[in-house]
C-alpha positions as CSV (number, residue, x, y, z in Angstrom):
1,M,-0.2,-0.2,0.1
2,A,1.3,3.6,-0.4
3,G,3.7,4.9,2.2
4,N,5.0,1.1,2.7
5,L,8.6,1.8,3.2
6,S,11.1,0.4,4.8
7,S,14.8,0.9,5.3
8,V,17.1,-0.8,2.9
9,T,19.9,-1.0,4.8
10,E,18.5,-2.7,7.8
11,S,18.2,-6.2,5.7
12,A,21.1,-5.4,3.1
13,P,23.9,-8.0,3.4
14,L,26.6,-6.9,5.8
15,S,29.2,-7.6,3.0
16,T,27.6,-4.9,0.7
17,L,27.7,-1.9,3.6
18,R,30.7,0.0,4.4
19,P,32.1,0.2,8.2
20,F,31.5,3.4,9.5
21,L,35.0,4.7,11.1
22,N,36.2,1.4,10.7
23,V,34.1,0.1,13.7
24,T,33.7,-3.6,12.9
25,E,33.2,-4.6,16.7
26,S,31.8,-2.0,18.8
27,V,31.6,-2.2,23.0
28,L,28.6,-4.3,21.8
29,G,29.8,-6.6,19.6
30,R,28.4,-5.0,16.4
31,T,30.3,-3.8,13.1
32,W,28.8,0.1,12.4
33,V,27.6,0.9,8.6
34,E,26.4,3.7,6.9
35,R,22.7,3.5,6.7
36,C,22.9,5.2,3.0
37,D,24.8,2.7,0.4
38,P,26.2,4.8,-2.5
39,A,23.0,4.9,-4.5
40,Q,20.9,6.2,-1.4
41,S,23.5,9.0,-0.9
42,T,23.0,10.2,-4.5
43,I,19.5,9.9,-3.6
44,A,19.7,12.0,-0.9
45,V,21.5,14.7,-2.8
46,A,18.8,14.9,-5.3
47,I,16.0,14.8,-2.3
48,A,17.9,18.2,-0.9
49,Q,18.0,19.6,-3.9
50,T,14.5,19.2,-5.1
51,H,12.7,20.0,-2.1
52,G,15.0,22.3,-0.5
53,L,15.5,20.1,2.5
54,P,18.7,20.3,5.0
55,D,21.4,17.7,3.9
56,V,21.1,15.7,7.2
57,L,17.2,15.2,6.4
58,A,17.9,14.3,3.2
59,R,20.2,11.6,4.2
60,V,17.8,10.5,6.7
61,L,15.0,9.9,4.2
62,A,17.2,8.0,1.7
63,G,18.7,5.9,4.4
64,R,14.8,4.6,4.6
65,G,14.0,3.8,1.2
66,V,12.3,7.3,0.4
67,G,12.9,8.5,-3.1
68,V,12.8,11.5,-4.8
69,Q,9.0,11.6,-5.8
70,Q,8.2,10.0,-2.4
71,T,9.5,13.0,-0.4
72,E,6.6,15.0,0.3
73,G,3.9,12.3,0.8
74,F,6.5,10.6,3.1
75,L,7.0,14.3,5.2
76,N,3.1,14.8,5.3
77,P,1.4,11.5,5.5
78,R,-2.4,12.2,5.4
79,L,-4.6,9.7,6.3
80,R,-6.8,10.5,3.6
81,D,-4.5,9.2,1.3
82,L,-3.5,6.0,2.8
83,M,-7.0,4.9,4.4
84,P,-7.9,2.3,2.7
85,D,-11.6,1.2,2.4
86,P,-12.4,-1.0,5.5
87,N,-14.5,-4.0,3.5
88,V,-10.7,-4.8,2.1
89,L,-10.8,-6.9,5.3
90,T,-12.2,-9.9,5.4
91,D,-15.4,-10.3,7.2
92,M,-15.6,-6.6,8.1
93,E,-19.1,-5.8,6.3
94,A,-20.3,-8.5,8.3
95,A,-18.8,-7.0,11.6
96,A,-20.0,-3.6,10.5
97,N,-23.7,-4.6,10.0
98,R,-23.7,-6.9,13.4
99,L,-22.4,-3.9,15.3
100,A,-24.9,-1.5,13.4
101,D,-27.9,-4.0,14.2
102,A,-26.3,-4.0,18.0
103,V,-26.3,0.2,18.2
104,Q,-29.8,0.3,16.3
105,R,-31.4,-1.8,18.9
106,R,-29.3,-0.7,21.8
107,E,-28.1,-4.0,23.0
108,Q,-25.7,-4.6,25.4
109,V,-22.4,-5.2,23.8
110,A,-19.9,-6.8,25.8
111,I,-15.8,-6.1,24.7
112,F,-13.2,-8.7,25.8
113,G,-10.0,-7.1,25.3
114,D,-6.5,-7.8,26.2
115,Y,-4.5,-7.0,29.4
116,D,-1.6,-4.7,27.5
117,V,-1.8,-1.5,26.2
118,D,-3.3,-2.3,22.6
119,G,-6.2,-4.3,24.3
120,A,-6.7,-1.3,26.7
121,C,-7.0,1.0,23.6
122,S,-8.9,-1.4,21.7
123,A,-11.5,-1.7,24.0
124,S,-11.6,2.0,25.2
125,L,-11.9,2.8,21.4
126,L,-15.5,0.7,20.9
127,A,-16.6,1.5,24.2
128,E,-16.3,5.3,23.6
129,Y,-18.1,4.9,20.8
130,L,-20.9,2.8,21.5
131,R,-21.4,5.8,24.5
132,A,-21.7,8.3,22.2
133,C,-24.5,6.2,20.5
134,D,-26.1,5.7,23.8
135,V,-25.4,2.1,23.5
136,P,-25.0,-0.1,26.9
137,Y,-21.6,-1.8,26.8
138,L,-19.4,-4.2,29.5
139,I,-16.1,-4.5,29.2
140,H,-14.1,-7.2,30.8
141,I,-10.2,-7.6,30.8
142,P,-8.8,-10.7,32.1
143,D,-7.0,-11.4,34.7
144,R,-3.5,-12.6,33.7
145,I,-2.5,-14.6,36.9
146,T,-6.2,-16.1,37.5
147,E,-7.8,-16.0,33.6
148,G,-4.6,-15.5,31.5
149,Y,-4.8,-14.4,27.6
150,G,-7.7,-13.9,25.6
151,P,-11.8,-15.4,26.2
152,N,-12.6,-18.0,28.6
153,V,-15.2,-19.9,29.2
154,D,-16.2,-18.9,32.4
155,A,-15.9,-15.1,31.7
156,I,-18.3,-15.4,28.4
157,R,-21.0,-17.2,31.2
158,G,-20.4,-14.2,33.4
159,L,-21.2,-11.5,30.9
160,K,-24.4,-13.4,29.1
161,E,-25.3,-13.5,32.9
162,Q,-25.0,-9.8,33.0
163,G,-27.1,-9.5,29.9
164,A,-24.8,-9.1,27.2
165,Q,-26.4,-9.8,23.6
166,L,-23.4,-9.6,21.4
167,L,-19.4,-10.1,22.1
168,V,-16.9,-8.2,20.8
169,T,-13.2,-9.5,21.4
170,V,-10.3,-6.9,20.8
171,D,-6.7,-7.9,20.6
172,C,-7.4,-11.6,20.9
173,G,-10.1,-14.7,20.0
174,T,-8.5,-15.6,16.8
175,A,-7.6,-18.8,18.1
176,S,-10.0,-19.0,20.8
177,V,-12.2,-22.2,19.8
178,A,-13.5,-23.6,22.5
179,P,-14.6,-20.3,24.5
180,L,-16.2,-18.9,21.2
181,A,-18.2,-22.0,20.7
182,E,-19.6,-21.7,24.3
183,A,-20.7,-18.2,23.3
184,K,-22.6,-19.6,20.4
185,H,-24.2,-22.1,22.7
186,L,-25.4,-19.1,24.9
187,G,-26.7,-17.4,22.2
188,L,-24.5,-14.7,21.6
189,D,-23.3,-13.7,18.3
190,S,-19.4,-13.3,18.4
191,V,-17.1,-10.6,16.5
192,V,-13.4,-11.1,16.5
193,L,-11.2,-8.0,15.7
194,D,-7.5,-9.0,16.7
195,H,-4.0,-9.1,14.7
196,H,-2.3,-11.7,16.0
197,Q,-1.0,-14.4,13.7
198,A,-3.8,-17.0,12.9
199,P,-4.2,-20.6,13.0
200,E,-5.1,-22.8,9.8
201,T,-8.9,-23.3,11.6
202,L,-10.5,-20.4,12.9
203,P,-13.0,-20.4,15.9
204,E,-16.7,-20.3,14.9
205,A,-17.7,-16.5,15.1
206,L,-20.1,-14.3,12.9
207,A,-17.0,-12.1,12.3
208,I,-13.3,-12.4,12.6
209,V,-11.7,-9.1,10.9
210,N,-8.0,-10.4,11.4
211,P,-5.4,-8.7,8.5
212,N,-3.2,-11.7,9.8
213,R,-5.8,-14.7,9.5
214,Q,-4.8,-16.8,6.4
215,D,-7.3,-16.0,3.6
216,D,-7.0,-12.1,4.3
217,L,-5.9,-10.4,1.4
218,S,-5.9,-6.5,2.5
219,G,-1.8,-5.9,3.4
220,L,-2.4,-4.4,6.3
221,G,-0.7,-6.7,8.8
222,H,1.0,-4.4,10.3
223,L,-1.8,-3.2,12.3
224,C,-2.1,-3.4,15.6
225,A,-5.2,-3.9,17.1
226,A,-6.5,-0.7,17.7
227,G,-5.8,0.2,14.2
228,V,-7.7,-3.1,13.1
229,V,-11.0,-1.3,15.9
230,F,-10.2,2.1,14.1
231,L,-11.0,0.4,10.6
232,T,-14.1,-1.1,12.1
233,L,-15.5,1.6,13.6
234,V,-15.3,3.9,10.1
235,A,-17.1,0.9,8.4
236,L,-19.7,0.9,11.3
237,N,-20.2,4.7,11.0
238,R,-20.7,4.4,7.5
239,A,-23.2,1.8,8.0
240,L,-25.3,3.8,10.3
241,R,-25.0,6.7,8.2
242,G,-26.4,4.8,5.5
243,R,-29.3,3.4,7.7
244,G,-30.3,7.2,8.5
245,F,-29.1,6.6,12.2
246,F,-27.3,9.8,12.6
247,N,-30.4,11.8,11.5
248,G,-30.9,14.8,14.1
249,R,-27.9,13.4,15.9
250,Q,-24.3,14.1,16.0
251,E,-22.1,11.5,14.5
252,P,-19.1,10.7,17.2
253,D,-15.6,12.5,16.6
254,L,-13.7,9.3,15.1
255,M,-10.6,11.3,14.6
256,A,-10.6,12.5,18.3
257,S,-9.9,9.1,19.1
258,L,-6.7,8.6,17.3
259,D,-4.3,9.1,20.5
260,L,-5.6,6.0,21.4
261,V,-4.6,4.4,17.7
262,A,-1.4,6.3,18.0
263,L,-0.5,5.0,21.9
264,A,-1.5,1.5,21.0
265,T,0.5,1.6,17.7
266,V,3.9,2.7,18.9
267,A,3.1,0.4,22.5
268,D,2.7,-2.7,20.7
269,V,5.9,-1.9,18.6
270,V,3.9,-2.7,15.3
271,P,5.7,-1.3,12.3
272,L,5.4,2.5,11.9
273,I,5.2,2.2,8.0
274,G,2.3,3.4,5.6
275,L,-1.2,4.4,7.5
276,N,0.5,3.5,10.8
277,R,2.9,6.6,10.3
278,A,-0.1,8.6,9.6
279,F,-2.0,7.2,12.5
280,V,1.0,7.7,15.0
281,R,1.7,11.6,13.3
282,Q,-2.4,12.3,13.9
283,G,-2.7,10.9,16.9
284,L,0.2,12.7,18.7
285,A,-1.4,16.0,17.5
286,V,-4.7,14.8,18.8
287,M,-3.0,14.0,22.3
288,R,-1.0,17.6,22.4
289,G,-4.5,18.9,22.6
290,R,-5.0,17.3,25.8
291,R,-8.7,16.5,25.5
292,R,-8.6,13.0,27.0
293,V,-8.4,13.8,30.8
294,G,-6.8,10.2,31.5
295,L,-4.1,10.4,29.3
296,A,-3.7,14.0,30.2
297,A,-3.5,12.7,34.3
298,L,-0.4,9.9,33.3
299,L,1.3,12.8,31.0
300,D,1.5,14.7,34.6
301,T,2.0,11.8,36.6
302,A,5.1,10.8,34.5
303,G,6.3,14.3,34.8
304,L,6.2,15.1,31.0
305,A,5.9,18.8,30.7
306,E,6.4,18.8,27.0
307,A,4.4,17.9,23.8
308,P,4.7,14.2,23.8
309,E,6.5,12.9,21.0
310,S,6.4,9.0,19.8
311,W,9.0,7.5,22.0
312,H,7.4,8.9,25.1
313,L,4.3,6.5,24.5
314,G,6.5,3.4,24.2
315,F,9.1,4.7,27.5
316,L,6.7,6.4,29.5
317,V,2.8,6.0,28.8
318,G,3.1,2.8,27.6
319,P,4.9,0.8,30.9
320,R,2.6,2.6,33.1
321,I,-0.9,1.3,31.7
322,N,1.0,-2.0,31.1
323,A,1.4,-2.0,35.0
324,G,-2.3,-2.6,35.9
325,G,-2.2,-6.0,33.5
326,R,1.2,-7.0,34.1
327,I,0.9,-7.0,38.6
328,G,-2.3,-5.6,39.4
329,D,-6.3,-4.9,38.3
330,A,-5.9,-5.4,34.3
331,A,-9.0,-3.0,34.0
332,L,-7.5,-0.1,35.2
333,G,-6.3,1.2,32.0
334,S,-9.3,1.0,30.2
335,R,-11.1,2.4,33.1
336,L,-8.2,5.7,32.6
337,L,-8.4,6.0,29.2
338,L,-12.5,6.3,29.3
339,T,-12.8,8.3,32.5
340,E,-14.2,11.9,32.1
341,D,-13.6,12.5,35.6
342,P,-10.4,14.9,36.2
343,V,-10.6,13.4,39.7
344,Q,-10.7,9.6,39.3
345,A,-8.2,10.3,36.3
346,G,-5.7,11.4,38.8
347,K,-6.3,8.7,41.2
348,L,-6.3,6.1,38.7
349,A,-2.9,7.7,37.1
350,T,-1.3,7.7,40.3
351,E,-2.4,4.4,41.1
352,L,-0.9,3.0,37.5
353,D,2.5,4.9,37.8
354,Q,2.7,3.1,41.7
355,L,2.2,-0.2,40.2
356,N,5.0,0.9,37.7
357,R,7.6,1.4,40.3
358,E,6.3,-2.0,41.8
359,R,6.8,-3.8,38.6
360,Q,10.2,-2.1,38.4
361,A,11.5,-3.5,41.3
362,I,10.2,-6.7,40.6
363,E,11.7,-6.9,37.2
364,V,15.3,-5.9,38.3
365,E,15.7,-8.7,40.7
366,A,14.0,-11.4,38.1
367,V,15.9,-10.1,35.0
368,A,19.3,-10.4,37.2
369,E,18.3,-14.1,37.9
370,A,17.5,-14.8,34.0
371,E,20.6,-13.1,32.9
372,A,22.7,-15.2,35.3
373,Q,20.9,-18.6,34.0
374,A,21.5,-17.6,30.4
375,L,25.3,-16.7,31.0
376,L,26.0,-20.5,32.6
377,V,24.2,-21.7,29.7
378,L,25.8,-20.0,26.9
379,E,29.4,-20.5,28.7
380,H,29.3,-24.2,27.0
381,A,26.8,-23.4,24.3
382,P,27.5,-19.9,22.8
383,D,26.3,-20.6,19.7
384,L,22.9,-21.6,21.2
385,P,20.5,-19.7,18.8
386,V,17.7,-19.0,21.5
387,V,17.9,-18.4,25.7
388,V,15.1,-20.0,27.3
389,T,15.1,-19.1,31.3
390,A,12.7,-20.1,33.8
391,S,11.6,-19.8,37.4
392,P,8.9,-20.7,40.0
393,E,9.8,-17.2,41.5
394,W,8.8,-14.4,38.9
395,H,5.8,-12.7,38.7
396,P,3.8,-14.1,35.3
397,G,3.0,-10.2,34.8
398,V,6.8,-9.8,34.0
399,V,8.2,-12.6,32.2
400,G,7.7,-10.6,28.9
401,L,10.3,-7.9,30.6
402,I,12.4,-10.4,31.4
403,A,12.6,-11.9,27.8
404,A,12.9,-8.5,26.4
405,R,15.7,-7.8,28.4
406,T,17.6,-11.3,27.9
407,K,17.3,-10.6,24.3
408,E,18.9,-6.8,24.4
409,R,21.4,-8.5,26.7
410,F,22.5,-11.6,24.5
411,R,21.4,-10.4,20.6
412,R,19.3,-13.4,20.0
413,P,15.5,-14.3,20.4
414,A,14.6,-15.3,24.1
415,F,11.6,-16.8,26.3
416,A,10.6,-16.3,30.1
417,F,8.4,-18.9,31.5
418,T,7.4,-18.9,35.1
419,V,6.4,-22.0,36.8
420,N,2.8,-22.1,38.2
421,Q,1.6,-24.3,40.8
422,D,-0.8,-26.3,38.4
423,G,2.7,-27.8,36.7
424,T,2.1,-25.6,33.7
425,A,4.4,-22.8,33.0
426,T,3.4,-19.4,31.7
427,G,6.0,-18.0,29.3
428,S,6.7,-15.1,26.6
429,G,9.3,-14.9,23.9
430,R,10.6,-11.3,22.0
431,S,12.2,-12.2,19.1
432,V,15.0,-10.0,16.9
433,L,14.6,-8.6,13.5
434,G,14.0,-11.8,10.6
435,V,13.0,-14.5,13.2
436,D,9.3,-15.3,13.4
437,L,8.7,-16.3,17.1
438,G,4.6,-16.4,16.1
439,A,5.2,-18.9,13.9
440,V,7.2,-21.4,16.2
441,V,4.6,-20.8,19.2
442,R,1.8,-21.7,16.3
443,A,4.1,-24.8,15.4
444,A,4.6,-25.8,19.0
445,V,0.8,-25.9,19.3
446,E,0.0,-27.8,16.6
447,I,2.7,-30.8,17.7
448,G,1.1,-30.9,21.2
449,L,4.6,-29.3,22.6
450,A,2.2,-26.0,24.3
451,I,-0.8,-26.3,25.8
452,K,-1.7,-22.7,23.9
453,G,0.1,-19.9,22.6
454,G,0.2,-17.4,20.1
455,G,1.6,-13.8,18.9
456,H,3.2,-12.2,16.2
457,T,6.9,-12.0,14.6
458,M,8.7,-10.2,17.4
459,A,6.6,-11.3,20.2
460,A,4.6,-14.2,21.2
461,G,2.7,-16.0,24.6
462,I,3.1,-19.8,25.4
463,T,2.1,-22.1,27.9
464,I,3.6,-25.4,27.8
465,N,3.9,-28.2,31.1
466,A,6.4,-27.1,33.8
467,G,8.2,-30.3,32.7
468,D,8.7,-29.7,29.0
469,V,10.9,-26.6,29.0
470,D,13.7,-28.5,28.1
471,K,12.0,-30.2,25.5
472,F,10.9,-26.4,24.2
473,L,14.1,-25.5,24.1
474,A,15.4,-28.1,22.3
475,F,12.4,-27.6,19.7
476,V,13.0,-23.7,19.2
477,T,16.8,-24.6,19.0
478,A,15.7,-26.5,16.2
479,K,13.6,-24.3,14.4
480,L,15.6,-21.3,14.8
481,A,18.8,-22.2,14.1
482,E,18.8,-21.2,10.5
483,P,17.1,-18.1,10.6
484,V,18.9,-16.7,13.8
485,T,22.3,-17.9,11.9
486,S,21.3,-15.5,8.9
487,A,20.1,-12.4,11.3
488,R,23.5,-12.7,12.7
489,I,25.0,-12.5,9.7
490,N,23.3,-9.2,8.8
491,D,23.3,-8.0,12.4
492,H,24.8,-4.8,12.2
493,F,24.3,-1.2,13.4
494,A,23.0,1.5,11.2
495,I,24.8,5.2,11.1
496,D,22.8,7.9,9.9
497,A,25.5,10.5,10.2
498,A,28.8,11.8,12.1
499,L,27.9,14.7,14.3
500,T,30.0,17.0,16.8
501,A,29.1,18.2,20.3
502,G,29.1,21.8,18.6
503,G,27.1,21.0,15.5
504,A,24.2,19.2,17.7
505,Q,21.5,22.0,17.9
506,P,18.3,22.1,18.3
507,G,17.6,23.0,14.8
508,I,18.7,20.2,13.7
509,V,16.5,17.6,16.0
510,T,13.7,19.5,15.0
511,D,14.6,19.1,11.0
512,L,14.4,15.6,12.1
513,E,11.2,15.5,13.7
514,R,9.8,16.2,9.9
515,A,10.6,12.6,8.9
516,G,8.8,10.8,12.2
517,P,7.3,9.3,14.0
518,F,9.9,6.9,14.0
519,G,10.0,3.4,16.1
520,S,9.5,-0.1,14.6
521,G,10.0,-0.8,11.1
522,Q,10.9,3.0,11.3
523,P,14.2,3.5,12.9
524,E,15.1,6.9,14.8
525,P,18.3,8.4,13.0
526,V,21.5,7.3,15.0
527,F,24.6,9.6,14.9
528,V,27.8,8.8,15.7
529,F,30.0,11.8,17.8
530,P,33.7,10.5,16.7
531,H,36.6,10.8,19.1
532,H,34.7,13.1,21.7
533,R,36.3,12.8,25.1
534,V,34.0,11.2,28.0
535,V,34.5,14.2,30.9
536,E,31.6,12.6,32.9
537,A,30.2,9.2,33.0
538,R,27.7,8.3,36.6
539,E,25.3,6.2,37.3
540,V,21.9,8.1,38.1
541,G,18.2,6.9,39.0
542,S,17.1,3.8,40.3
543,G,17.2,2.0,36.6
544,G,20.8,1.4,36.4
545,H,21.3,4.5,34.1
546,V,24.6,6.1,33.5
547,R,24.7,10.0,32.6
548,V,27.4,11.0,30.5
549,K,29.2,14.1,29.2
550,L,31.4,14.5,26.3
551,R,33.5,16.9,24.8
552,G,34.3,17.7,21.1
553,G,37.7,18.8,19.6
554,D,36.3,22.6,19.5
555,G,35.9,22.2,23.2
556,S,31.8,21.8,23.0
557,F,29.9,19.9,25.2
558,V,27.0,17.4,24.7
559,G,25.0,15.7,27.6
560,G,23.8,12.1,27.1
561,I,22.1,9.4,29.0
562,A,22.7,5.3,28.3
563,F,19.1,4.1,30.0
564,R,20.2,0.7,32.0
565,A,23.5,0.7,31.1
566,A,25.1,0.4,34.6
567,G,27.2,-2.7,35.1
568,Q,26.3,-3.6,31.4
569,P,29.3,-3.7,28.8
570,L,28.2,-0.1,27.6
571,G,28.1,1.4,30.8
572,N,31.5,0.0,31.7
573,A,32.7,1.0,28.3
574,L,31.8,4.7,29.0
575,S,33.0,4.7,32.6
576,G,36.4,3.1,31.9
577,A,36.9,6.3,29.0
578,I,37.0,9.2,31.4
579,G,39.3,11.2,30.1
580,S,39.6,9.2,27.0
581,P,38.4,9.8,23.4
582,L,35.8,7.5,22.5
583,H,33.0,7.2,19.6
584,V,29.8,7.2,21.1
585,A,26.6,6.3,19.0
586,G,23.1,7.6,19.8
587,T,19.6,9.3,19.0
588,L,19.2,12.7,19.6
589,S,16.3,14.6,21.3
590,I,15.8,18.6,22.8
591,D,15.8,18.6,26.6
592,R,13.9,21.7,27.4
593,W,14.7,21.2,31.5
594,G,14.5,24.6,33.3
595,G,13.1,26.6,30.1
596,G,15.9,26.6,27.7
597,E,16.8,24.1,24.8
598,K,19.8,21.9,24.8
599,V,20.6,18.7,22.5
600,S,20.4,15.5,24.5
601,L,22.1,12.1,23.2
602,R,20.2,8.9,23.7
603,I,23.5,6.4,23.8
604,I,23.1,3.0,22.5
605,D,26.6,2.1,21.5
606,A,30.2,3.0,21.7
607,A,33.6,2.0,20.0
608,R,37.3,2.7,20.8
609,P,39.1,4.5,18.3
610,E,42.0,3.0,16.3
């Protein structure tokens, strides 16, 4: 579809790329390469000259596969240009018509969501629309520990007893054969709005709208669930308009709900390409208006005084909403996003913030144990393609975070399991670019190794028998050996350009923001500060961050921070280089603390000069 652009150098063979500053092994063991190959460098010049753009912005665009003719549309992605007809999604017409029937009849709609940010946003999107149409609804977000992921028979029976006449699952349901069969038995129509990879055999439902079902040809598989829900609401709105429902009444403001779509898109780490870029760009603009009192309260609680950017959603907002589903009340997120009461919003935001602090403390201890387990295994099998760790002590709500941290540390796919008292092990996996975890988990389910499981390319959830952890390790090792080997061959760190401390001015960041939003599939520009002397490197905060000050050859300074780097190879390299020159790589942001503006560097790698 239009705007579906990816970074050419992210997947190009390493042998075709030029080492940047001759760095073939950084402190994190990576080869640095120029993101722009020679052909793209030529395109960058043409972009700058044709569109009158700064050279650094043109280079960033060319390095992400943007051509001269695509530049204008890429810099200004518009929903009206990128929005497809929702009916290109399989089953969309049936879903929209059934929802339109429910609205016209004012049937009570049961919304069954997932306990993560995408689930909370998806449930809130649908509920907000129904509320605007005066349609009664129920929201059920399952408890991670007692219910697990997705619809379950007991919950569906409970929703029916509360008067539900239509069941809509959001961010779940694609593989829920038994629960949706029970819904049908109870007389409930079911509509599934999801994006997870789908099995060949789908459950019985009136409609299953999922761009990743195997018979869907929409090309919209990169959407998160909230994106699917938004398209469903567009289709529903059209159906209701055609039936004359809005004669004499105001239509719901779908554009005002794009803040939820943006938040879910970033937090669920789906590719920021095509329609997703437009969703996030427009959604951030809506969020800056602070019309949603719950999000405004959460931004205030997180201490964000400036206008939110894409990375704030992933690092500040998302984790706080997720905290409810991880270690607290899973429904807190949707209640916060839907409340119109500033007092209640403040209380909910404070509760989520406190849960997030507790989650961080739990995570630190569990990650340390997981890394110790992984180091012991990798000492004897350093080429193991995947890391699998497990403990009965880990909280089920942090296994995904453990998997993410071990993946980052050891640069290979990782699974983390908590062992339950009923003899099962509940796990979560995180992957690296080019390795499809969702397919591996589905294969484990199909052969009976896993009790249940699902997910997408970069993340998956799974439940197995506790005694089968070693069998699971053997299975995924065999399945992932080849794709992980291929991923390692292409494991390089793409650099957009070099800068100096004196040249790192706020204007550069402002220029670069035009190429955003940045995130998965749309990497944030990375710059190297070559031969800069490390003046200061000290640990700050409770998360093990390392704050750094660098001095360039002209005497100018630039400050930066390496998140979660203390005691890790990157943090040790920065601390060990005080007084010495170092090549430091990172992304740029503007620090507006104290009313001024200065550039700050988020450090993500370093290398010792030859």
